[in-house]
N, C-alpha and C positions, 0 to 999 in steps of 0.2 A: 510180132515177134514170137508167134506160136512155136513152141519147142526150140527156143533160142539157146538152150543150155550149151555152154562152151563157146558162145560167140561173144565178141566184144560189144559192150553196151554203147548205145549212142551217147555222144558227149552232150552235156547241157550245162546251162548256168541260169539260175532262177533267183528271184528275191526270196530271202529267208527272214521270217518274222519271229523266230524263236532262237534257241541255243545254236551256237556255231556262227561261222562267217556269213556275212551278207555282202554281196551275193554268194550263194553256195554253188560250187561247180563240181562236176564229177572229176575233172582233172585234178583239182586241188585236193579233194578227198582221197583220190587214188595215190597221190604223192605223199600223203601223211603217213609216216612210218608207224604211227600208233593205231592205224585202222587196218584191220585184216579183212573186213567185209562191210558192205553196206546192205542194209535191209530197206528196200524201197517199197513204200506202201502207197499205191496209187488209189486215191479216194474217189468216190462218186461225185459228191458235191457238198456244198456248205450245209445243206439241210439234212443230210443223211445221218440218221440216228445210229446206224450200225458203224459208220465211219467214226463218229464221235466216241462211241463205246470202245472201238478198237484203239484209238490213240490214247484214251485214258487208261486202258488196260495195259498197253505197252509202257506208258509212263510209270505206272505202279511197279513194274518189274524191270525198269530200264537198267538197274544195276546189274542184272543178269546178262544183258546184252553187252554192257561195258566190260564185264569180266571176260567176255569172249573177244574183246577188241573189235566189237561191231558197233557201227553207228546206224541208228534207225533214222530214216528220212521219210517224212510224210509229204506227199505231193497232192495238193488240193487244186482242182481245176477251176480256180476262182481268182478274182482280183486280190491285190495285196490287202485292201481294207477288210475283206471278208476273212482272209487268213489271220489278220491281226485280231479280229473278233474271236476266232477260235483260240488263239494264244492267250488272250485276255481271260477267257473262260477256263482254260485248262492248264496254263503255265507249263507247257511241254518242255521236258529237259533235252529234247532232240530237235533237229532242224524241221521246220514246217515251211514248205516252199509254196509260193503262189505261182500257178501256171494258168494265167488268165485266158490265154488263147488256145490252151490245151496242146500246144506244140510239142511239149515233152511227152505228155500222156499219149499223144498220137504217134510220136517217134518210137515209143516203146510198145506200140500196138495195143493199148488198153482197149479191150473189147467194148463195142457199143451195139446194143440191141435195138430192134424196132426200126431199122433203116433210117430214113430221113427224119422221122419224128424223134428217134433216139438221139440223132446227131444234133438236133435243135434243142433238145431238153435233156440235160445230163441226169436229172432226177429219175427219169424212166429208162434212159438208154445206157449210160456209162456203167460198166461193171467193175468191181474192185479187183485189184491185182496186187500180189505181194511177190517181190523178187529179191533174191540174194545175189549180190555182185561180189565175187572173190577179188580182192585187190592185192593179193600176196605175190602173184607171179610177175613176169615182165610186163604183161598186159592184163588189164582187168578182164574178167570173163563172167558171164552170167552162169551161176552155179545152180540156180533153182528158180522156177516160176510157178506161181499158183494163180490161176485165173478163175475168179468167181463166176459161177453160172447164174447166180441169183444175187440180189442186193446184199443178203446176209451171209453169202457163201465166202468165207475167209478162213485162212489156216488158223489153227489154235496157236497161241503164243508158245506153248511147249513144243509144238511141231517146228516152229521157226527156230527155236533155240536148239532143238535136236539137229536140225539141218546145219546150223552153224557149227555145232560140235563135230559133225561128220565131215564137214567141208575140208 
């Protein structure tokens, strides 16, 4: 989805182990009149320390996202039991979705480095992505995408909040 700004995001439905409906679907979130935007955080994998820090930092400031009528959704390319383990550790106040076969991560073109090796082992291959989906128009549209070039390369929370304010 490189430079997908302005395009309609792919539909999806995944198991949710945290706050919100289970399963969680893009269509239902878009239909919710209380949600003006979705912040999709595509994580690397269960073991990723930077991913864990990111969801904890967002959780600490989640009231700021809610004040902007935005729902943060973390998408973990792991089975439901691993996502549940994250939720047990962090008690996230936003949806945490399990994407065990990486179908959604792949549909959103989450970058994978190192060719075949990277595709076989997310720890070295899958890069983080943050995306804002504007749900206010007739059709949802991708308003912003940040693709990490390195495992720790992620937008600052203030940057995401500023993008939501400018949206």
